[in-house]
C-alpha positions as CSV (number, residue, x, y, z in Angstrom):
1,M,-32.4,1.2,-16.3
2,S,-28.8,0.2,-15.6
3,T,-28.0,-3.1,-13.9
4,N,-25.6,-3.1,-11.0
5,K,-23.9,-6.4,-11.5
6,V,-20.3,-7.5,-11.0
7,I,-18.6,-10.7,-12.1
8,H,-16.3,-12.5,-9.8
9,A,-13.9,-14.7,-11.6
10,L,-11.8,-17.1,-9.4
11,Y,-8.4,-18.4,-10.3
12,N,-6.2,-20.9,-8.5
13,D,-2.8,-19.9,-10.0
14,D,-1.1,-16.5,-10.1
15,D,0.3,-17.0,-13.6
16,I,-3.1,-17.8,-15.0
17,L,-4.5,-14.7,-13.2
18,M,-1.8,-12.5,-14.7
19,D,-2.6,-13.8,-18.2
20,A,-6.3,-13.3,-17.5
21,V,-5.8,-9.7,-16.4
22,K,-3.9,-9.0,-19.6
23,K,-6.6,-10.6,-21.7
24,V,-9.4,-8.7,-20.0
25,K,-7.6,-5.4,-20.2
26,A,-6.9,-6.0,-23.9
27,E,-10.6,-6.3,-24.4
28,N,-11.0,-2.9,-22.8
29,H,-12.9,-4.1,-19.7
30,H,-12.5,-2.3,-16.4
31,I,-11.2,-4.5,-13.6
32,E,-12.5,-3.0,-10.3
33,E,-10.3,-5.1,-8.0
34,V,-8.2,-8.2,-7.7
35,F,-8.1,-10.0,-4.4
36,C,-5.0,-12.2,-3.8
37,P,-3.7,-14.3,-0.9
38,F,-0.2,-12.9,-1.4
39,P,1.4,-10.0,-3.5
40,V,1.6,-10.8,-7.2
41,H,4.6,-9.2,-8.8
42,G,3.6,-7.0,-11.8
43,L,-0.1,-7.2,-11.2
44,D,-0.4,-3.4,-10.6
45,K,1.3,-2.7,-14.0
46,A,-0.9,-5.3,-15.7
47,M,-4.0,-3.7,-14.2
48,G,-2.8,-0.2,-15.4
49,L,-2.7,1.2,-11.9
50,A,-0.7,4.4,-11.3
51,P,2.6,4.1,-9.4
52,T,2.4,4.8,-5.7
53,R,3.5,8.0,-4.2
54,L,4.1,6.5,-0.8
55,A,7.9,6.7,-1.2
56,I,7.7,10.5,-1.5
57,T,5.7,10.7,1.7
58,A,8.3,8.3,3.4
59,F,11.1,10.7,2.4
60,L,9.1,13.7,3.7
61,Y,8.4,11.9,7.0
62,G,12.1,11.0,7.3
63,I,13.1,14.7,6.8
64,T,10.5,15.7,9.5
65,G,12.0,13.1,11.9
66,L,15.5,14.4,11.2
67,S,14.4,18.0,11.7
68,V,12.8,17.1,15.0
69,A,16.0,15.2,16.0
70,V,18.2,18.2,15.2
71,W,16.0,20.5,17.2
72,L,15.7,18.1,20.1
73,T,19.5,17.5,20.4
74,W,20.2,21.3,20.1
75,Y,17.5,22.2,22.6
76,T,18.3,19.5,25.2
77,M,22.1,19.5,25.0
78,I,23.0,23.1,24.0
79,A,20.2,25.5,24.8
80,D,18.3,24.1,27.8
81,W,20.9,22.2,29.7
82,P,24.5,22.7,28.5
83,Q,26.9,20.4,30.2
84,D,30.5,20.9,31.1
85,I,31.9,17.4,30.7
86,G,35.4,16.8,32.0
87,G,36.1,20.6,32.3
88,K,35.6,21.0,28.6
89,P,32.4,22.9,27.8
90,N,31.3,22.8,24.2
91,F,28.3,24.9,23.5
92,S,28.1,24.3,19.7
93,W,25.7,21.8,18.1
94,A,28.1,21.3,15.1
95,A,31.0,20.3,17.3
96,N,28.8,17.8,19.2
97,M,27.0,16.5,16.2
98,P,29.0,13.2,15.9
99,A,27.6,12.2,19.3
100,F,24.1,13.0,18.1
101,V,24.2,10.7,15.0
102,P,22.5,7.8,16.6
103,I,19.6,10.0,17.8
104,L,19.4,11.7,14.4
105,F,19.2,8.3,12.7
106,E,16.7,6.7,15.1
107,L,14.3,9.6,15.0
108,T,14.5,9.7,11.2
109,V,13.5,6.0,11.0
110,F,11.0,6.3,13.8
111,F,9.1,9.2,12.2
112,A,9.2,7.6,8.7
113,A,8.1,4.2,9.9
114,H,5.3,5.2,12.2
115,L,3.9,7.9,9.9
116,M,4.0,5.6,7.0
117,V,1.9,3.0,8.8
118,I,-0.6,5.6,9.6
119,T,-0.6,6.9,6.1
120,F,-1.0,3.4,4.6
121,Y,-4.0,2.7,6.9
122,M,-5.7,6.0,6.1
123,R,-5.0,5.6,2.3
124,S,-6.2,2.0,2.3
125,K,-9.2,2.9,4.5
126,I,-8.2,0.1,6.9
127,W,-9.4,1.3,10.2
128,P,-9.2,-0.5,13.5
129,F,-12.2,-2.9,14.0
130,K,-13.3,-2.4,10.3
131,E,-15.2,-5.3,8.9
132,A,-13.4,-7.1,6.0
133,E,-14.5,-6.3,2.5
134,N,-13.3,-9.6,1.1
135,P,-16.0,-11.0,-1.2
136,D,-14.8,-14.6,-1.0
137,P,-12.9,-16.1,2.0
138,R,-10.9,-18.4,-0.3
139,T,-8.9,-15.4,-1.4
140,T,-7.1,-15.4,1.9
141,D,-5.9,-19.0,1.4
142,D,-5.3,-20.2,-2.1
143,H,-7.6,-18.5,-4.7
144,F,-7.4,-15.2,-6.6
145,L,-10.6,-13.2,-7.4
146,M,-11.0,-10.7,-10.2
147,E,-13.9,-8.4,-9.8
148,I,-15.3,-6.8,-13.0
149,P,-18.4,-4.5,-13.3
150,V,-20.8,-5.5,-16.0
151,E,-21.0,-2.5,-18.4
152,G,-21.9,-4.2,-21.7
153,S,-23.0,-7.7,-22.6
154,E,-22.9,-10.0,-19.5
155,E,-22.7,-13.1,-21.7
156,E,-19.8,-11.8,-23.7
157,L,-17.8,-11.0,-20.6
158,V,-18.6,-14.4,-19.0
159,S,-17.5,-16.2,-22.2
160,L,-14.3,-14.1,-22.3
161,L,-13.5,-15.1,-18.6
162,E,-14.2,-18.8,-19.4
163,T,-11.4,-18.6,-22.0
164,T,-9.0,-17.2,-19.4
165,G,-8.9,-20.3,-17.2
166,A,-11.2,-19.2,-14.4
167,V,-12.1,-22.1,-12.1
168,E,-15.4,-20.4,-11.1
169,I,-17.4,-17.4,-12.5
170,N,-20.2,-15.8,-10.5
171,V,-22.5,-12.9,-11.4
172,I,-23.3,-10.9,-8.4
173,E,-26.1,-8.2,-8.0
174,T,-24.8,-5.2,-6.1
175,H,-26.9,-2.6,-4.3
């Protein structure tokens, strides 16, 4: 029969947290999650997380926005409603392109920004009106929480965490 326990180790300094993460990873324990009140530089690398691929999706969303902008400017100004401005008709998109640069830029940024927000929320599983999964409210203010599943000796893991400078260690039963 396996126990479903996790250990919550609380820290009050990000440098102590970083040292603790490195120490726990060096002992080959799996860190499920770290809850922080602000981003901690280098924490993702210390935890051994894979690099994000969101930059690739941002580039693809930007290319999509640029493509829509090119089509939109061509369709509205050349194909659907060509205009004779000052007696000088110009029915070529390439000749008019300098006038379209602001539209091309704005739609590129618009698509990249809005689709990235949607992608981030979907990838993070942060839906509107979703209840917070924060295990301790202090992590939104001034504490850092490392969550580690108990897979071996609970006492050994607790004693390891005590040497890392944790201000509080709690063993939690999960369902």
